N, C-alpha and C positions, 0 to 999 in steps of 0.2 A: 504494500500500500504506500502511496506517495504522501507521506505525512508532511504537514506544513511546519516549517521551522523558521522562527524569527530570531536572528542573531543580532544582538544590540551591543554596541561598544562606544567608547569615547576616545577621541584623538588625544586627550590629555590624561589618559588613565595610566598613572605611574605604577599601579599595582598589577595590571593585566591588560596591556594593550595587545600583546602577542596573542592572547587567548581567543577573543572573538574573531580576529582575522584568520587565525589558523583553523578554528572550528568551521568557519564558513567555507574556506578553501578545501578543507578535508572532506566535508560533506558533498561539496560539488564534484570533487574528483572521484570519490569512491561510491557515491550513490547519485548518479546524474538524474535519476527519476524523482528524487526528493524535491519537494516544493520549498526551496530554501531562499530566504531573503536576508540581506544584511543592512543594518542601519548604523552608520558611524557619525556621531555628532560632536560638537565642540565641548565635550563634557569631561570631567574628572571621573574617577572610579565611582560608579553608581550614580553619577550626577544626573542621568536621564530620569531617575526616579524621584528627584527632589521636587518639592511643591513650593508654591508661592515665591518663585524666583522671577522678579519683574524684569531684571536686566541680566542677561547671560554674559558673565565676565569670567575669564580665566587669567589670573595674574593681573597684568595691566591692560589686557586686550579685551575690548567689548565686541561681542559677536552678534548681538541682536536682542530683541525683547521676548521674554517668556518662551524661550525655545524648548525648555523642559516640558512645560505645560502643553505646548502645541504638539510635541511628540506624543505625549500621553493621550491627548484628545484626538489627534488626527491620524496617528499611526498605530499605537499600541491598542487602544480600545477598539477601533474598527477591525483590527486583525483578530482579536479574541472573539469579537461578536460574530465575525464571518465564519470562523472555524469551530466555534463552540455552540453557536445558536443558528447560524445562517447556512447559506449554500456554498460557502468556501470561496466566494468571489470578492476580491478587493482590487483596488487600483494600485496596490503597492508594487513597485518595480523589483527586479532582482537585487538591485543595490540602490539604496537611498543614502547619499553620502554628502556630508557638509564640506564645502570648500572653505578652508580656514583663511584664505587670502581674499576671495571675493565676498566671503561671509554670507553665503547662501547655499541652499540645498541643491544638489544635482542628482538626476535620475539616470541610472544605467541598467542595461539588461543583466549584467553581471559584473563582478569585480575581480581583478582589475578590468577596466574597459577593454573589450577585444580589439579596438582600433588604436590603442595606445602603442606608440613606437619607442623602441629603446634607443637611448642617446647617451654618449659618453661626454662628461665634462672633465677636462684634464687640468691638473695643476701645472703651473709654469714657474720657472725660477724667478721671474719678476713679480710673483704674487698674483698673477692674473688667473682667471678661471674661464676657460673657453672650450668650445666643442672642437677646436682645431688641435690635432695631435702635436706634441712637442717636436721640434726639429733638431734640437741639440742632441748630439750622440749620447752624452753623459752629463747629467746635472743633478744637483741635490740641494736641499736646504736642511739645516740642523737646528736643534733647540735643546737646551738643558732640561733635565727632569730630575727633581729632587723630591723623594717621597716624604721628606720632613717639611717641605714647603709645597704641598700639592695645590693644583689649580682647584679653586672652590667650585661648588655646584651652582652658586648664585652670586651675582654681583653684590646683592644686599641681603641682609638677614630678614626674618629668621630663616634658618636653613631647614628646619623641621617644622611642619605644620600638622597638628593633630597626630603626631607620631609617624606621619608619612610625608615624604618629600614629594610634592606634586607641582608647586608653583613653577619650579625650574623648567618645566616642559614647554613653556611659552615665554620664558624670561628674556629680559634685555641682556645682550651679550657684549655691550660696548666696553665694559671694564676689562675684558680679556684681550682686546685687540692690541694693546700696548705691552702685554706681558711677554717677556723673552722666552717663556716656555710654551707659547702657543703660536702655531703657524697660521697665517691668514691668507686665503685665496678669494678673489672677488671678481665678478664680472664688471663690465662697463654698465652704465645706466641703461636699463632696458628700454628699447624703443617701442615694444609691443608687449602685451601680456604673455607670460609663459606659464602654462599650467602643468604641474607635475601631478600625475594621477596614477598611483600604483606603487610598485616596488622600487626600492633604492638599494644599491649595493656599493659599499666602499671597496675600492680596488687599489690597494697600496703596495708599493715596493719600499721596504724599510730596512734599516740596519741599526744596531745599537752597540754601545760599548759594554753593556751589561750582558746578562745571560737570560733575562726575562724582561718583559715590558708589556704595558697596556697601551692600546691605541684607541683614542676617542675621536670620532668624526661627527661634527655638528653642521647641519644645514640651516642657514640663517637667512631671513628676509630683512634686508636693509631698507628702512623707510627713507623717503626723501626729506630734505632739510625743511620743507614747508608743510610737513604732515601736521594737521591740527590735533589737539588733544581731544580725548573723549570726555563727555560730561559724566561718565559713569566709572571712571578710573578710581579704584580705591585709594591709590597713593597719588595725591596731587603734586608731589614733588618730582614725579617722573614725567617727562615730556616725550611725546611720540615723534617729534621732529628728530630724524636721525636714529630712531629706535632700531635696535637689531634683535628681531624676534626669532627665538629658537623655533624652528619648524620641526626638526627631528634630529635626534642625536642617539648615538649608540657607542658601546665600548666593546672591544675584543681583548680578552686576556691572551697575550701573544703565545703563551705555552700551548694553547688549544687551536692555533692557527691551521693545523693540518688535521686534527682529530680531537673531538671532545672526550673520546675514550682513552686516548694515548697522548698525554701531554709531553712536550719536549722542549728543551732549552733552545735559545738562540745561540748561534756561534758568533762571538763578538766580531763586529765590523763586516759580517757577511750579509749580503743582500738577500732578503727573504720576502716572499709574497704573503701578504695578509689581506685576505678578502673576507668580508662579512656583511650580512644583511642588516640594514636599518629597517625599522618598521615602516609600513606603507604610509603614504600621505595623499591627500587631495588638497593642493595648495596652489593658488595662482599668485605668482610674483607679478604684480601689476606694473604697467608702464610707468617709468619714472623711479621704480625701485631697483635694487641690485640683489643678485644672489651672492652669498658668501658661504665659504666652508672654512671652519676652524679645525685644526688637528692638534691634539695634545696627548699627554700620557698619564693624566690623573683627572679625577672628577669627584672630589671629596666634599661632603660625605655621602653623596648618592651611591658611590661605589668605593669599596675598600681600597687601600693603597697596595700597590705591587712593590715588593722589596727591591725589585730589579736585579736581584741575585737569585738565580734559580734554586729553589728549595722544594723538596717533595710535597710539603704541605705549607702553604702560605700562612695558615692560621697558627702554625707552630713556629713561625719565623722568629729569630732572636733580633734584638736591636741592631746587632752588627751586620745582619743580612740586608738592612735597608741602606742602599748605597745610591749615590748620584750616578747618573748616566747621561750620555749624549745620544739623542735619537736623531736619525737622519731619514728624511723622506726623499726618495729618488723621483725625479721628475723629467728625466731625459727620454729620448726616443727609445733607447735600449731597455729602460726600466721605468715606464711611466706610472703615474699615480693619478687617481681622480675618483669620481663617483659615476656610477651608471644609474640612470633614471628612466622613467617612462613618461613621455610627453603625450598629452592629449591633442587631438586634431585642432588645428587653428593656432597652436603655439608656434612661435618662431624660436630660433636658437640664438 
C-alpha cells in the first residue's frame, strides 16, 4: 500500500537537520511507490510546531510573518484531514521548500529538483571564488591552527542557548574574516540572482604539519552595504548592511576522510583529498550580494577541539597532545579546492 508520509524539517535545526532530508531521500529511493512529501522551512528544531509566533526570526534574520502558524493551518492540518478523514487528495507538492534568500516558499515535484545542475566553485590564490578552474600549476594558501585558541562558533555570545547551540546557523560571520586562522574566498558582486537548491559538497586538497586536523567549510551570503535593517531584529545593535549570513556550514574530522570505520592519521606536509557533504540548502544569493566561503580548522564550542596530534581516542587526549599546526589548502590546477553545488534553472554563474 502506498502510505502517505509527510517529512517536516527546519533549515536551522542544529539538532537534526540531517534526519528529515535523509529520511525523505531514503524513502524515495527504496520505496518509489510511497506517497512521500517533504517540507523544509526556516525553523529551528521543532520550530514548525510553535504557536503564537507573529514574526518568524532566526538569529538576526527575519523571514516572514507567522510562518509556523501558516504551516500548521495550510499544510499540516489539510494533510491529516485528507488522509485520516478524507479521500487522500491534497495540493501538497512532492517538496515544499523555503528559500532562505528570497524568503518565500517554493514548490517542486521532488527534492533535490530534477533540473538542478551541478556546478563547481573553485578557490583561487587571490581569495576569489569563481566557476573558472584555476590555471596555476601549483598554488596554496596556509593558516595557523591552535587548539588552545580555537575559532569560536559565534561572533557574539551567548554561545549556548537553552543548552543547545542553534543561533550560529544563520549568524553574522564578519568577525572571522580578519582572523589569521580563517581563509576567505569570495565572488564578485552578483549581477543576477543565483539560487543554490540541493546538495553541497566540499572538495578540498589539504596538507598539515600535524598528524590530525579538522576542516570546516562555511557558505556565506554577503549582504550589500545599503541593506536596510529589519524592524523585527532582536538585537538592534546588529546592522544588516554588510551582514555575512551563514547559509550552511559543516566540519570533517580529517582522520575519517577516507572511512568513518577506519580512521587514519595525516602524513605531515603530504597533500590529501578531503571531500565531505554539507547539508542541503535552498538559498538565493540575490543580485547585489556576494557568495563567500570560509575555511578553518576549529569551530568551538559547537564542535570539540582536535588535538592535531593523532591519538587513538581524542576524548582521552592529554594536554601535551594539543599542538599548533599549519594547515595548507591547495588551490592550483594540479590540486584544486572548492565547493560543488546544485544550481536551479535561471541562475547565472
